[in-house]
C-alpha positions in Angstrom: 86.4 99.6 82.2 84.1 101.6 80.0 81.4 103.5 81.9 78.6 102.0 79.8 79.8 98.5 80.4 80.1 99.2 84.2 76.5 100.5 84.2 75.2 97.4 82.3 77.1 94.9 84.5 76.9 96.5 87.9 74.0 98.8 87.7 71.5 96.7 85.7 72.6 93.1 85.9 74.0 93.0 89.4 71.5 95.7 90.5 74.1 97.4 92.8 72.3 100.3 94.5 73.5 103.9 93.9 71.9 105.8 96.7 69.0 107.0 94.5 71.3 108.7 92.0 71.5 107.6 88.3 74.0 104.8 88.3 76.3 106.3 85.6 76.7 109.5 87.5 77.2 107.6 90.8 79.9 105.4 89.2 81.5 108.4 87.4 81.8 110.4 90.6 83.8 107.5 92.1 85.8 106.9 89.0 87.1 110.5 88.8 89.3 110.3 91.9 90.1 106.6 91.4 91.5 107.1 87.9 93.7 109.9 89.2 94.8 107.7 92.1 95.5 104.6 90.1 97.3 106.3 87.2 99.4 108.6 89.3 100.5 105.9 91.9 101.4 103.5 89.0 103.7 106.2 87.4 104.9 107.4 90.8 106.1 103.9 91.7 108.6 104.1 88.8 109.5 107.7 89.3 112.7 107.1 91.2 113.8 104.1 89.2 113.3 105.9 85.8 115.4 108.8 87.0 118.1 106.7 88.6 120.8 108.2 86.4 119.9 111.7 87.6 119.8 110.5 91.3 123.3 109.1 91.1 124.8 112.3 89.7 122.9 115.2 91.3 121.7 115.7 94.8 118.2 117.0 95.2 115.3 116.1 97.6 114.2 112.8 96.0 110.6 113.2 97.1 110.3 116.0 94.5 110.0 113.4 91.8 106.8 111.6 92.9 105.5 114.9 94.3 105.9 116.8 91.0 104.2 113.9 89.1 101.2 114.0 91.5 100.8 117.8 91.1 101.2 117.8 87.3 98.5 115.0 87.0 96.0 117.4 88.5 95.7 119.0 85.1 94.3 115.8 83.6 92.1 115.4 86.7 90.6 118.8 86.1 89.7 117.8 82.5 87.9 114.7 83.7 86.0 116.8 86.2 84.7 118.9 83.3 83.5 115.7 81.6 81.5 114.8 84.7 79.8 118.2 84.6 79.0 117.8 80.9 77.5 114.3 81.5 75.5 115.5 84.5 74.1 118.5 82.6 73.5 117.2 79.1 72.7 113.6 80.1 70.6 114.0 83.2 69.8 117.7 83.3 71.4 118.0 86.7 73.4 121.1 87.5 76.5 120.4 89.6 76.1 120.8 93.4 79.8 121.7 93.5 80.9 123.6 96.5 84.6 124.7 96.3 85.1 124.5 100.0 83.6 121.0 100.2 85.5 119.8 97.2 88.9 120.9 98.5 88.8 118.6 101.6 88.6 115.3 99.6 90.8 116.7 96.8 93.6 117.5 99.2 93.2 114.2 100.9 93.4 112.5 97.5 96.6 114.4 96.7 98.1 113.5 100.1 97.2 109.9 99.7 98.7 109.7 96.2 101.9 111.4 97.2 102.3 109.3 100.4 101.7 106.0 98.6 103.9 107.0 95.7 106.7 107.9 98.1 106.4 104.5 99.9 106.2 102.4 96.7 108.9 104.4 94.8 111.3 103.9 97.8 110.4 100.2 97.9 110.8 99.8 94.2 114.4 101.1 94.4 115.3 98.2 96.6 112.9 95.5 95.2 112.5 96.0 91.5 109.6 93.5 91.2 107.4 96.0 93.0 106.9 97.9 89.7 105.7 94.8 87.9 102.8 93.8 90.2 101.6 97.2 91.3 99.2 97.5 88.4 97.4 94.3 89.4 97.4 95.3 93.0 95.7 98.6 92.2 93.1 96.8 90.1 92.2 94.6 93.0 92.1 97.6 95.4 89.4 99.1 93.2 87.1 96.2 94.0 87.4 96.9 97.8 86.9 100.6 97.4 83.4 102.1 97.1 83.9 103.2 93.5 81.1 101.1 91.9 79.1 100.4 95.0 77.9 102.7 97.8 79.4 102.7 101.3 75.9 102.6 102.7 75.6 99.0 101.3 77.7 97.7 104.2 75.4 99.0 106.9 72.3 98.0 104.9 73.5 94.4 104.4 75.3 93.8 107.7 73.6 96.2 110.2 75.7 97.1 113.3 78.5 94.9 112.2 78.7 96.7 108.9 78.6 100.1 110.6 81.5 99.0 112.9 83.5 97.8 109.9 83.0 101.2 108.2 84.7 102.9 111.1 88.0 100.9 110.7 87.6 100.7 106.9 87.7 104.5 106.7 91.3 104.5 107.8 91.8 103.5 104.1 92.0 107.1 102.8 90.3 106.4 99.5 87.0 105.7 101.3 86.9 109.3 102.6 88.1 110.6 99.2 85.3 109.0 97.2 82.6 109.7 99.7 83.8 113.3 99.9 83.7 113.7 96.1 80.2 112.2 96.0 79.0 114.7 98.5 80.6 117.6 96.7 79.5 116.5 93.2 76.2 114.8 93.7 75.0 116.5 96.8 74.7 113.5 99.2 72.9 114.5 102.4 75.8 114.4 104.8 79.4 115.5 104.4 81.7 112.6 105.4 84.0 114.7 107.6 84.6 111.8 110.0 85.7 109.4 107.2 88.0 112.0 105.7 89.5 112.8 109.1 90.6 109.2 109.6 91.9 109.1 106.0 94.0 112.2 106.7 95.5 110.5 109.7 96.6 107.5 107.6 97.9 109.6 104.7 99.9 111.8 107.0 102.0 108.9 108.4 102.0 106.6 105.4 104.8 107.7 103.1 107.1 110.4 104.4 108.6 108.5 107.3 109.5 105.4 105.2 110.8 107.6 102.3 113.0 109.8 104.5 114.5 106.8 106.3 115.6 105.3 103.0 116.5 108.4 101.0 120.2 108.1 101.6 120.3 104.6 100.1 118.8 105.6 96.7 122.0 106.7 95.1 123.7 103.4 96.2 120.9 101.1 94.8 120.2 103.1 91.6 
């Protein structure tokens, strides 16, 4: 969805809070990692299937396919990061609060999450071909339950202690820590979400590799 439309619908009509930041910057800081996540996972899901002829003829570590796709997509991500800086400076006269050290933690978590999920889904898609058809719709729905266009603080503000307790378990979904980490690095939110990112790292570490490795020998047979 176009950023202007998002600002009109969610920022002005729905009056979704943005933690005192201009809503377009707030939304864009969440869209940056999300667009990388959604685009790369969608392509990564088909990475093994689209190279099935190669898989049946030549042996190589199969996880190199989704991994190389995730790494090469970082070039496009870097370009969108420059767009954010331009919007912040020319549109709102805000100089980036970017700290390289603080940016690397959510960026590496983002890369780990994308690779892990791509490994899991690409392995699954080799056995169940319908996975590739509905993954796009699934990712669109995932965006609505990810704090891309709304702040994580909204849960505690609306639901009090219950919301704060929910955030603890919710942060095992790695994209929560990713987006909150990027917002801290790009917008300068008061507190770095190290606890959220730590739980996200725990999930990303175990998500994809174990499943992929356990099914890797089957790929040549089902390709």
